[in-house]
C-alpha positions in Angstrom: 58.6 -152.4 33.7 59.7 -154.2 31.1 62.4 -156.7 32.5 65.0 -157.0 29.8 68.1 -158.6 31.3 70.9 -156.4 30.0 74.4 -157.9 30.3 76.8 -156.3 32.0 74.5 -153.0 32.1 71.9 -153.9 34.2 67.6 -155.0 33.8 65.5 -152.6 32.0 66.0 -149.0 33.2 68.2 -150.0 36.3 71.8 -149.6 35.3 74.2 -151.1 37.4 76.2 -147.7 39.1 73.0 -146.0 39.8 72.5 -145.3 43.7 69.8 -146.8 45.9 67.8 -143.1 45.7 68.2 -143.6 41.8 66.7 -147.0 41.5 64.1 -145.7 43.7 62.5 -143.5 42.1 62.2 -145.8 39.0 60.6 -149.4 41.1 59.6 -147.1 44.6 60.5 -148.3 47.7 61.7 -152.2 48.3 59.5 -153.8 49.5 62.1 -155.0 52.3 65.9 -154.6 52.7 68.3 -155.9 54.5 72.7 -155.3 55.4 74.4 -158.5 55.0 78.8 -158.9 55.5 80.5 -159.7 51.5 83.1 -161.5 53.0 85.2 -159.2 53.2 84.3 -156.8 55.3 82.3 -154.5 53.9 78.3 -154.2 54.2 76.0 -155.2 50.9 72.8 -153.5 51.2 70.1 -156.0 50.1 66.8 -153.9 48.7 64.6 -157.0 47.5 61.2 -155.8 45.2 59.1 -159.1 45.5 56.3 -157.3 43.5 58.5 -157.8 40.2 60.3 -160.6 41.5 64.2 -158.4 41.4 67.0 -158.4 44.2 69.0 -155.5 43.8 72.7 -155.3 45.5 74.2 -151.5 46.3 78.0 -152.0 47.5 80.5 -149.7 48.5 81.1 -146.9 50.4 78.7 -145.0 48.0 76.2 -148.2 48.2 76.1 -148.6 43.6 74.0 -151.4 42.2 76.3 -154.3 41.6 74.1 -156.7 40.9 70.7 -158.0 40.5 68.7 -161.6 40.9 65.7 -162.1 38.7 63.5 -164.3 39.0 59.9 -163.4 36.9 59.3 -164.9 34.1 58.2 -161.8 32.1 61.8 -161.3 32.1 64.0 -161.1 28.5 67.4 -161.7 27.0 68.1 -160.6 23.8 65.0 -160.4 23.1 63.0 -164.0 24.5 61.8 -164.7 27.4 64.0 -166.8 29.6 61.7 -168.8 31.8 59.8 -171.1 29.8 63.0 -172.4 28.0 65.1 -175.2 29.0 68.9 -175.6 29.7 70.1 -176.5 26.9 68.0 -174.0 25.1 69.1 -170.5 27.4 72.7 -172.0 27.2 71.8 -171.9 22.9 70.8 -168.5 23.3 73.6 -166.8 25.1 76.2 -168.5 22.3 74.4 -167.9 20.0 75.3 -164.3 20.8 78.5 -164.8 21.5 79.1 -165.9 25.5 81.4 -169.1 25.4 83.1 -169.6 28.6 81.6 -171.7 30.8 82.1 -172.5 34.1 79.0 -175.5 35.7 78.3 -176.7 39.3 75.5 -178.2 41.5 74.9 -175.8 44.6 75.3 -177.4 48.1 71.4 -176.7 48.1 70.7 -178.5 44.9 70.6 -176.3 42.1 73.0 -176.4 39.1 74.5 -172.9 38.3 75.7 -172.5 34.5 78.4 -169.4 35.2 79.8 -167.7 31.3 82.0 -165.3 33.5 82.3 -163.2 30.6 79.4 -162.2 30.7 79.1 -161.9 34.4 75.7 -164.2 34.0 75.3 -167.2 36.6 71.5 -169.4 36.0 70.2 -171.3 38.6 68.3 -174.7 37.5 66.4 -177.2 39.4 65.1 -180.6 37.3 65.9 -178.5 34.1 64.0 -175.3 35.0 65.6 -172.0 34.8 64.4 -170.6 38.9 66.3 -167.3 38.8 69.6 -165.0 37.1 72.5 -163.8 38.5 74.0 -160.3 36.4 76.6 -158.4 37.4 78.4 -155.4 36.2 
């Protein structure tokens, strides 16, 4: 599977708004699923695709894909592999593609998070190395 991160759209053939059944037709059954509360009294189904190094989040009554966490080092963004790049290079790639609004925070567990609200994308770094990317619709 091509793991091209498409901001506000999805990853490769997996698109936001898809049902869990739709994604399983493309990816197969997840290695594991769990139900979590989103903090607003709504359940989220979390599907772990360990072999693809991705986690998919399905929300709402219809359980539609709303968020993807990806930590697969083959993933690309704007046609470039991003995991080998450092923080400055990845931020530069996003800025070059007209995503400017940044929010930077250190998470309680120690990772540095850089968020681009206009792209609904969060980048998580440890020791200047990209650990994971979270994208939403």
